[in-house]
BAGUPA-470369 format. One record per atom (N, C-alpha, C): residue number from 1; atom name; x, y, z. Coordinates in Angstrom, 2 decimals. Example, Ala and Ser with C-alpha at 12.3 -4.5 7.8 and 13.67 -1.06 7.14 Angstrom:
R/1/N/13.19/-5.69/7.80
R/1/CA/12.30/-4.50/7.80
R/1/C/13.20/-3.30/7.80
R/2/N/12.85/-2.25/7.08
R/2/CA/13.67/-1.06/7.14
R/2/C/12.90/0.03/7.87
//
This chain:
R/1/N/6.61/36.99/-27.78
R/1/CA/6.45/35.82/-28.62
R/1/C/5.87/34.68/-27.77
R/2/N/4.88/34.03/-28.32
R/2/CA/4.20/32.96/-27.61
R/2/C/5.04/31.68/-27.68
R/3/N/5.13/31.01/-26.53
R/3/CA/5.89/29.75/-26.49
R/3/C/5.08/28.64/-27.13
R/4/N/5.75/27.87/-27.97
R/4/CA/5.10/26.73/-28.60
R/4/C/5.13/25.54/-27.66
R/5/N/4.41/24.51/-28.04
R/5/CA/4.40/23.28/-27.24
R/5/C/5.82/22.70/-27.14
R/6/N/6.56/22.76/-28.23
R/6/CA/7.93/22.25/-28.24
R/6/C/8.82/23.04/-27.28
R/7/N/8.63/24.36/-27.23
R/7/CA/9.40/25.18/-26.28
R/7/C/9.14/24.73/-24.84
R/8/N/7.87/24.46/-24.54
R/8/CA/7.51/24.01/-23.20
R/8/C/8.13/22.64/-22.90
R/9/N/8.06/21.75/-23.86
R/9/CA/8.64/20.41/-23.66
R/9/C/10.14/20.50/-23.41
R/10/N/10.81/21.33/-24.19
R/10/CA/12.27/21.49/-23.99
R/10/C/12.58/22.11/-22.63
R/11/N/11.74/23.05/-22.19
R/11/CA/11.94/23.66/-20.86
R/11/C/11.76/22.62/-19.76
R/12/N/10.74/21.78/-19.89
R/12/CA/10.50/20.73/-18.89
R/12/C/11.66/19.73/-18.91
R/13/N/12.11/19.37/-20.11
R/13/CA/13.24/18.43/-20.22
R/13/C/14.50/19.02/-19.59
R/14/N/14.68/20.32/-19.73
R/14/CA/15.84/20.98/-19.12
R/14/C/15.77/20.88/-17.60
R/15/N/14.59/21.10/-17.04
R/15/CA/14.41/20.99/-15.59
R/15/C/14.66/19.54/-15.15
R/16/N/14.12/18.57/-15.89
R/16/CA/14.33/17.17/-15.55
R/16/C/15.80/16.78/-15.64
R/17/N/16.50/17.30/-16.64
R/17/CA/17.94/17.01/-16.78
R/17/C/18.70/17.57/-15.58
R/18/N/18.32/18.76/-15.12
R/18/CA/18.96/19.32/-13.93
R/18/C/18.69/18.46/-12.70
R/19/N/17.47/17.96/-12.58
R/19/CA/17.12/17.10/-11.44
R/19/C/17.95/15.83/-11.47
R/20/N/18.07/15.22/-12.66
R/20/CA/18.88/14.00/-12.79
R/20/C/20.33/14.29/-12.47
R/21/N/20.85/15.40/-13.00
R/21/CA/22.24/15.77/-12.75
R/21/C/22.51/15.94/-11.25
R/22/N/21.68/16.73/-10.60
R/22/CA/21.87/16.99/-9.17
R/22/C/21.70/15.69/-8.38
R/23/N/20.70/14.89/-8.73
R/23/CA/20.47/13.62/-8.04
R/23/C/21.66/12.67/-8.17
R/24/N/22.20/12.56/-9.36
R/24/CA/23.37/11.68/-9.56
R/24/C/24.58/12.17/-8.78
R/25/N/24.80/13.48/-8.78
R/25/CA/25.95/14.02/-8.05
R/25/C/25.79/13.83/-6.54
R/26/N/24.57/14.05/-6.04
R/26/CA/24.31/13.86/-4.61
R/26/C/24.48/12.38/-4.24
R/27/N/23.96/11.49/-5.09
R/27/CA/24.07/10.06/-4.79
R/27/C/25.54/9.62/-4.82
R/28/N/26.29/10.06/-5.82
R/28/CA/27.71/9.69/-5.89
R/28/C/28.46/10.25/-4.68
R/29/N/28.16/11.49/-4.32
R/29/CA/28.79/12.08/-3.14
R/29/C/28.44/11.33/-1.87
R/30/N/27.18/10.92/-1.76
R/30/CA/26.75/10.16/-0.58
R/30/C/27.45/8.81/-0.48
R/31/N/27.59/8.15/-1.64
R/31/CA/28.28/6.86/-1.65
R/31/C/29.73/7.02/-1.23
R/32/N/30.40/8.02/-1.78
R/32/CA/31.81/8.25/-1.42
R/32/C/31.96/8.70/0.03
R/33/N/31.06/9.55/0.49
R/33/CA/31.11/9.97/1.89
R/33/C/30.88/8.78/2.81
R/34/N/29.91/7.94/2.47
R/34/CA/29.64/6.75/3.26
R/34/C/30.83/5.81/3.32
R/35/N/31.55/5.70/2.21
R/35/CA/32.75/4.87/2.17
R/35/C/33.80/5.40/3.15
R/36/N/34.03/6.72/3.11
R/36/CA/35.00/7.33/4.03
R/36/C/34.53/7.18/5.47
R/37/N/33.26/7.45/5.73
R/37/CA/32.73/7.38/7.08
R/37/C/32.79/5.96/7.64
R/38/N/32.70/4.96/6.75
R/38/CA/32.73/3.57/7.22
R/38/C/34.09/3.18/7.79
R/39/N/35.12/3.97/7.57
R/39/CA/36.42/3.69/8.20
R/39/C/36.36/3.94/9.70
R/40/N/35.52/4.90/10.12
R/40/CA/35.37/5.19/11.55
R/40/C/34.22/4.40/12.16
R/41/N/33.19/4.20/11.39
R/41/CA/32.02/3.47/11.85
R/41/C/31.72/2.36/10.85
R/42/N/32.29/1.16/11.03
R/42/CA/32.12/0.09/10.04
R/42/C/30.66/-0.25/9.73
R/43/N/29.77/-0.11/10.70
R/43/CA/28.36/-0.41/10.43
R/43/C/27.71/0.61/9.50
R/44/N/28.37/1.75/9.30
R/44/CA/27.84/2.75/8.37
R/44/C/27.85/2.23/6.93
R/45/N/28.58/1.16/6.68
R/45/CA/28.58/0.56/5.34
R/45/C/27.18/0.13/4.94
R/46/N/26.34/-0.19/5.91
R/46/CA/24.95/-0.56/5.60
R/46/C/24.16/0.62/5.06
R/47/N/24.55/1.84/5.45
R/47/CA/23.80/3.01/5.04
R/47/C/24.18/3.52/3.65
R/48/N/25.25/2.99/3.09
R/48/CA/25.68/3.45/1.77
R/48/C/24.67/3.04/0.71
R/49/N/24.25/1.80/0.75
R/49/CA/23.31/1.27/-0.23
R/49/C/22.10/0.73/0.50
R/50/N/20.95/1.37/0.32
R/50/CA/19.74/0.91/1.01
R/50/C/19.39/-0.54/0.65
R/51/N/18.95/-1.29/1.61
R/51/CA/18.47/-2.67/1.44
R/51/C/19.56/-3.62/0.97
R/52/N/20.81/-3.29/1.24
R/52/CA/21.92/-4.18/0.89
R/52/C/22.84/-4.30/2.10
R/53/N/23.38/-5.48/2.29
R/53/CA/24.23/-5.74/3.44
R/53/C/25.70/-5.54/3.09
R/54/N/26.08/-4.30/2.88
R/54/CA/27.46/-4.04/2.49
R/54/C/28.43/-4.18/3.66
R/55/N/27.91/-4.23/4.89
R/55/CA/28.83/-4.48/6.01
R/55/C/29.44/-5.87/5.87
R/56/N/28.68/-6.83/5.29
R/56/CA/29.24/-8.16/5.05
R/56/C/30.42/-8.08/4.09
R/57/N/30.27/-7.28/3.06
R/57/CA/31.35/-7.11/2.09
R/57/C/32.53/-6.39/2.72
R/58/N/32.25/-5.37/3.53
R/58/CA/33.34/-4.63/4.18
R/58/C/34.10/-5.55/5.13
R/59/N/33.37/-6.41/5.84
R/59/CA/34.02/-7.36/6.74
R/59/C/34.82/-8.41/5.97
R/60/N/34.35/-8.78/4.78
R/60/CA/35.02/-9.77/3.95
R/60/C/36.33/-9.22/3.40
R/61/N/36.28/-8.03/2.80
R/61/CA/37.48/-7.45/2.19
R/61/C/37.28/-5.96/2.00
R/62/N/38.12/-5.18/2.63
R/62/CA/38.05/-3.73/2.48
R/62/C/38.36/-3.33/1.03
R/63/N/39.26/-4.06/0.38
R/63/CA/39.60/-3.76/-1.01
R/63/C/38.41/-4.01/-1.93
R/64/N/37.73/-5.14/-1.76
R/64/CA/36.57/-5.44/-2.61
R/64/C/35.41/-4.49/-2.32
R/65/N/35.26/-4.12/-1.06
R/65/CA/34.26/-3.14/-0.67
R/65/C/34.54/-1.81/-1.38
R/66/N/35.81/-1.40/-1.39
R/66/CA/36.21/-0.14/-2.04
R/66/C/35.97/-0.20/-3.54
R/67/N/36.28/-1.32/-4.16
R/67/CA/36.04/-1.46/-5.60
R/67/C/34.54/-1.33/-5.89
R/68/N/33.70/-1.99/-5.10
R/68/CA/32.26/-1.91/-5.29
R/68/C/31.75/-0.48/-5.15
R/69/N/32.26/0.22/-4.14
R/69/CA/31.85/1.61/-3.91
R/69/C/32.29/2.49/-5.07
R/70/N/33.53/2.36/-5.50
R/70/CA/34.03/3.22/-6.56
R/70/C/33.37/2.93/-7.91
R/71/N/33.05/1.68/-8.19
R/71/CA/32.33/1.37/-9.43
R/71/C/30.92/1.96/-9.40
R/72/N/30.27/1.88/-8.26
R/72/CA/28.93/2.46/-8.12
R/72/C/29.00/3.98/-8.27
R/73/N/29.96/4.60/-7.61
R/73/CA/30.12/6.05/-7.71
R/73/C/30.45/6.45/-9.15
R/74/N/31.27/5.66/-9.83
R/74/CA/31.63/5.96/-11.22
R/74/C/30.40/5.94/-12.13
R/75/N/29.53/4.96/-11.93
R/75/CA/28.30/4.91/-12.74
R/75/C/27.48/6.17/-12.49
R/76/N/27.34/6.57/-11.24
R/76/CA/26.57/7.77/-10.91
R/76/C/27.22/9.03/-11.50
R/77/N/28.54/9.12/-11.42
R/77/CA/29.24/10.28/-11.96
R/77/C/29.12/10.35/-13.48
R/78/N/29.27/9.21/-14.15
R/78/CA/29.12/9.18/-15.61
R/78/C/27.69/9.56/-16.01
R/79/N/26.72/9.02/-15.30
R/79/CA/25.32/9.35/-15.60
R/79/C/25.05/10.83/-15.34
R/80/N/25.63/11.35/-14.27
R/80/CA/25.47/12.77/-13.97
R/80/C/26.11/13.66/-15.03
R/81/N/27.29/13.28/-15.49
R/81/CA/27.95/14.07/-16.54
R/81/C/27.15/14.00/-17.84
R/82/N/26.57/12.85/-18.11
R/82/CA/25.72/12.73/-19.30
R/82/C/24.51/13.66/-19.18
R/83/N/23.92/13.72/-18.00
R/83/CA/22.80/14.65/-17.78
R/83/C/23.26/16.08/-17.97
R/84/N/24.47/16.40/-17.54
R/84/CA/25.02/17.74/-17.74
R/84/C/25.18/18.05/-19.23
R/85/N/25.64/17.07/-20.01
R/85/CA/25.75/17.27/-21.45
R/85/C/24.37/17.50/-22.08
R/86/N/23.37/16.81/-21.58
R/86/CA/21.99/17.04/-22.06
R/86/C/21.57/18.47/-21.73
R/87/N/21.91/18.94/-20.54
R/87/CA/21.59/20.32/-20.16
R/87/C/22.23/21.29/-21.14
R/88/N/23.49/21.04/-21.50
R/88/CA/24.17/21.92/-22.46
R/88/C/23.48/21.90/-23.82
R/89/N/23.06/20.74/-24.26
R/89/CA/22.35/20.65/-25.55
R/89/C/21.04/21.44/-25.47
R/90/N/20.28/21.21/-24.40
R/90/CA/18.98/21.88/-24.28
R/90/C/19.12/23.39/-24.13
R/91/N/20.21/23.84/-23.54
R/91/CA/20.39/25.28/-23.37
R/91/C/20.91/25.95/-24.64
R/92/N/21.49/25.18/-25.54
R/92/CA/22.09/25.77/-26.75
R/92/C/21.27/25.55/-28.00
R/93/N/20.32/24.65/-27.97
R/93/CA/19.56/24.38/-29.18
R/93/C/18.56/25.51/-29.44
R/94/N/18.52/25.94/-30.67
R/94/CA/17.59/26.97/-31.11
R/94/C/16.63/26.33/-32.11
R/95/N/15.35/26.39/-31.82
R/95/CA/14.37/25.75/-32.68
R/95/C/14.31/26.39/-34.06
R/96/N/14.73/27.64/-34.16
R/96/CA/14.74/28.29/-35.48
R/96/C/15.84/27.72/-36.37
R/97/N/16.89/27.18/-35.74
R/97/CA/18.02/26.61/-36.49
R/97/C/18.64/25.48/-35.64
R/98/N/17.94/24.33/-35.55
R/98/CA/18.41/23.29/-34.63
R/98/C/19.63/22.52/-35.14
R/99/N/19.83/22.49/-36.44
R/99/CA/20.90/21.67/-37.00
R/99/C/22.21/22.45/-37.04
R/100/N/22.95/22.36/-35.93
R/100/CA/24.28/22.95/-35.88
R/100/C/25.28/21.85/-35.54
R/101/N/26.51/22.06/-35.97
R/101/CA/27.54/21.05/-35.70
R/101/C/27.80/20.94/-34.20
R/102/N/27.67/22.04/-33.47
R/102/CA/27.86/22.01/-32.02
R/102/C/26.87/21.04/-31.37
R/103/N/25.61/21.12/-31.75
R/103/CA/24.59/20.23/-31.19
R/103/C/24.85/18.78/-31.61
R/104/N/25.21/18.57/-32.87
R/104/CA/25.49/17.22/-33.37
R/104/C/26.66/16.59/-32.61
R/105/N/27.71/17.36/-32.38
R/105/CA/28.88/16.84/-31.67
R/105/C/28.56/16.56/-30.20
R/106/N/27.73/17.41/-29.60
R/106/CA/27.33/17.18/-28.21
R/106/C/26.47/15.92/-28.09
R/107/N/25.58/15.72/-29.04
R/107/CA/24.78/14.50/-29.04
R/107/C/25.66/13.27/-29.18
R/108/N/26.65/13.37/-30.04
R/108/CA/27.58/12.25/-30.22
R/108/C/28.36/11.98/-28.93
R/109/N/28.79/13.05/-28.26
R/109/CA/29.50/12.89/-26.99
R/109/C/28.61/12.26/-25.93
R/110/N/27.32/12.63/-25.93
R/110/CA/26.38/12.00/-24.99
R/110/C/26.32/10.50/-25.25
R/111/N/26.27/10.10/-26.51
R/111/CA/26.20/8.67/-26.81
R/111/C/27.46/7.95/-26.34
R/112/N/28.62/8.58/-26.48
R/112/CA/29.87/7.97/-26.02
R/112/C/29.88/7.82/-24.50
R/113/N/29.39/8.82/-23.79
R/113/CA/29.36/8.72/-22.33
R/113/C/28.33/7.70/-21.86
R/114/N/27.26/7.54/-22.61
R/114/CA/26.30/6.49/-22.28
R/114/C/26.92/5.11/-22.46
R/115/N/27.73/4.94/-23.50
R/115/CA/28.43/3.67/-23.69
R/115/C/29.42/3.46/-22.53
R/116/N/30.15/4.50/-22.15
R/116/CA/31.10/4.39/-21.04
R/116/C/30.36/4.05/-19.74
R/117/N/29.20/4.66/-19.54
R/117/CA/28.41/4.36/-18.35
R/117/C/27.97/2.90/-18.36
R/118/N/27.56/2.41/-19.52
R/118/CA/27.16/1.01/-19.66
R/118/C/28.34/0.08/-19.34
R/119/N/29.53/0.41/-19.84
R/119/CA/30.70/-0.44/-19.59
R/119/C/30.99/-0.50/-18.09
R/120/N/30.99/0.65/-17.43
R/120/CA/31.26/0.67/-15.98
R/120/C/30.16/-0.06/-15.23
R/121/N/28.90/0.11/-15.64
R/121/CA/27.79/-0.59/-14.98
R/121/C/27.93/-2.10/-15.15
R/122/N/28.34/-2.55/-16.33
R/122/CA/28.53/-3.98/-16.55
R/122/C/29.71/-4.51/-15.71
R/123/N/30.79/-3.74/-15.61
R/123/CA/31.91/-4.14/-14.74
R/123/C/31.45/-4.25/-13.29
R/124/N/30.64/-3.30/-12.86
R/124/CA/30.12/-3.34/-11.50
R/124/C/29.23/-4.56/-11.30
R/125/N/28.39/-4.87/-12.29
R/125/CA/27.51/-6.04/-12.18
R/125/C/28.32/-7.33/-12.14
R/126/N/29.33/-7.45/-12.99
R/126/CA/30.20/-8.64/-12.99
R/126/C/30.88/-8.79/-11.63
R/127/N/31.40/-7.68/-11.13
R/127/CA/32.06/-7.68/-9.82
R/127/C/31.06/-8.08/-8.72
R/128/N/29.84/-7.56/-8.80
R/128/CA/28.82/-7.86/-7.80
R/128/C/28.47/-9.34/-7.80
R/129/N/28.28/-9.92/-8.99
R/129/CA/27.96/-11.35/-9.07
R/129/C/29.12/-12.20/-8.56
R/130/N/30.32/-11.78/-8.87
R/130/CA/31.51/-12.48/-8.38
R/130/C/31.55/-12.46/-6.85
R/131/N/31.23/-11.29/-6.28
R/131/CA/31.22/-11.16/-4.82
R/131/C/30.12/-11.98/-4.17
R/132/N/28.95/-12.01/-4.79
R/132/CA/27.84/-12.78/-4.22
R/132/C/28.18/-14.26/-4.09
R/133/N/29.03/-14.76/-5.00
R/133/CA/29.46/-16.16/-4.93
R/133/C/30.46/-16.40/-3.81
R/134/N/31.11/-15.37/-3.33
R/134/CA/32.18/-15.52/-2.34
R/134/C/31.81/-15.04/-0.94
R/135/N/30.83/-14.14/-0.85
R/135/CA/30.45/-13.58/0.45
R/135/C/29.08/-14.13/0.83
R/136/N/29.03/-15.02/1.83
R/136/CA/27.75/-15.62/2.23
R/136/C/26.76/-14.55/2.68
R/137/N/25.55/-14.61/2.14
R/137/CA/24.49/-13.70/2.55
R/137/C/24.48/-12.36/1.85
R/138/N/25.46/-12.08/1.02
R/138/CA/25.53/-10.78/0.35
R/138/C/24.55/-10.75/-0.82
R/139/N/23.72/-9.74/-0.84
R/139/CA/22.80/-9.49/-1.95
R/139/C/23.11/-8.10/-2.48
R/140/N/23.47/-8.03/-3.75
R/140/CA/23.87/-6.76/-4.35
R/140/C/22.95/-6.45/-5.52
R/141/N/22.46/-5.23/-5.57
R/141/CA/21.61/-4.80/-6.69
R/141/C/22.49/-4.57/-7.92
R/142/N/21.92/-4.84/-9.07
R/142/CA/22.66/-4.63/-10.32
R/142/C/22.01/-3.50/-11.10
R/143/N/22.78/-2.95/-12.04
R/143/CA/22.29/-1.87/-12.89
R/143/C/21.60/-2.45/-14.10
R/144/N/20.83/-1.63/-14.74
R/144/CA/20.14/-2.03/-15.96
R/144/C/21.08/-1.88/-17.15
R/145/N/20.87/-2.68/-18.17
R/145/CA/21.67/-2.60/-19.38
R/145/C/21.10/-1.62/-20.39
R/146/N/20.15/-0.80/-19.98
R/146/CA/19.49/0.13/-20.90
R/146/C/20.41/1.23/-21.43
R/147/N/21.54/1.45/-20.78
R/147/CA/22.45/2.50/-21.23
R/147/C/22.87/2.29/-22.68
R/148/N/23.12/1.04/-23.07
R/148/CA/23.64/0.76/-24.41
R/148/C/22.57/1.03/-25.47
R/149/N/21.33/0.71/-25.17
R/149/CA/20.24/0.98/-26.12
R/149/C/20.06/2.49/-26.28
R/150/N/20.06/3.20/-25.17
R/150/CA/19.92/4.65/-25.21
R/150/C/21.09/5.28/-25.97
R/151/N/22.29/4.76/-25.75
R/151/CA/23.47/5.28/-26.45
R/151/C/23.31/5.12/-27.96
R/152/N/22.81/3.98/-28.38
R/152/CA/22.60/3.76/-29.81
R/152/C/21.59/4.72/-30.39
R/153/N/20.51/4.95/-29.68
R/153/CA/19.47/5.88/-30.15
R/153/C/20.04/7.29/-30.26
R/154/N/20.75/7.73/-29.23
R/154/CA/21.33/9.08/-29.24
R/154/C/22.36/9.21/-30.36
R/155/N/23.15/8.16/-30.58
R/155/CA/24.15/8.18/-31.65
R/155/C/23.47/8.35/-33.01
R/156/N/22.36/7.64/-33.22
R/156/CA/21.62/7.78/-34.48
R/156/C/21.12/9.22/-34.64
R/157/N/20.59/9.81/-33.58
R/157/CA/20.15/11.20/-33.65
R/157/C/21.31/12.15/-33.94
R/158/N/22.47/11.86/-33.38
R/158/CA/23.65/12.69/-33.66
R/158/C/23.99/12.63/-35.15
R/159/N/23.90/11.45/-35.74
R/159/CA/24.20/11.31/-37.16
R/159/C/23.14/12.03/-38.01
R/160/N/21.89/11.99/-37.58
R/160/CA/20.83/12.71/-38.28
R/160/C/21.10/14.21/-38.22
R/161/N/21.52/14.69/-37.05
R/161/CA/21.85/16.11/-36.91
R/161/C/23.03/16.49/-37.79
R/162/N/24.03/15.62/-37.89
R/162/CA/25.17/15.91/-38.78
R/162/C/24.72/16.01/-40.23
R/163/N/23.84/15.10/-40.63
R/163/CA/23.32/15.15/-42.00
R/163/C/22.48/16.41/-42.19
R/164/N/21.73/16.80/-41.18
R/164/CA/20.96/18.04/-41.24
R/164/C/21.85/19.25/-41.42
R/165/N/23.01/19.26/-40.74
R/165/CA/23.97/20.35/-40.90
R/165/C/24.49/20.38/-42.33
R/166/N/24.82/19.20/-42.88
R/166/CA/25.30/19.13/-44.26
R/166/C/24.26/19.67/-45.24
R/167/N/23.02/19.22/-45.09
R/167/CA/21.95/19.68/-45.99
R/167/C/21.70/21.17/-45.85
R/168/N/21.73/21.65/-44.63
R/168/CA/21.52/23.07/-44.38
R/168/C/22.64/23.90/-45.03
R/169/N/23.88/23.43/-44.91
R/169/CA/25.01/24.13/-45.52
R/169/C/24.88/24.12/-47.05
R/170/N/24.48/22.99/-47.60
R/170/CA/24.27/22.91/-49.04
R/170/C/23.20/23.88/-49.50
R/171/N/22.09/23.95/-48.77
R/171/CA/21.00/24.86/-49.13
R/171/C/21.44/26.31/-49.05
R/172/N/22.25/26.65/-48.05
R/172/CA/22.72/28.03/-47.92
R/172/C/23.65/28.40/-49.06
R/173/N/24.46/27.44/-49.52
R/173/CA/25.36/27.69/-50.65
R/173/C/24.59/27.78/-51.97
R/174/N/23.50/27.03/-52.07
R/174/CA/22.71/27.01/-53.29
R/174/C/21.95/28.34/-53.46
R/175/N/21.44/28.88/-52.38
R/175/CA/20.66/30.12/-52.44
R/175/C/21.54/31.28/-52.61
//
């Protein structure tokens, strides 16, 4: 059977989702490893986040440094898990019958995790701005607020898929 253009697009999206998943997990692991390593080598705090002076934050407060690290790692872990959910959707969707409740529920779960990622990213940004006011010379990168827009779009698609399942079930009962 010849692959359609849509089959190719879904295959490419699956590969990209795997790349995002692996990248997020590696980045979260690197951040957490750097946090642990900074207990033995305090200057290693600079290597956790490129182009940021986290050694200033570590010198200011180990607790605030830890909060910043864990919030950053949490954003990466949530984003990675969301990519994993996308992988599950892409591996289970059948173009001959795309409207299944399993796919609709997975899409809905993706939207919820995107909202959770946005909440954690906003907490991290609030914490970062608070720290910048208290730690002289500290410059901290912030996350984008795009998670919430993406979550809304995915949630709408989940609802469309649920309606598609309803219509498909009705048609099967009618025939």
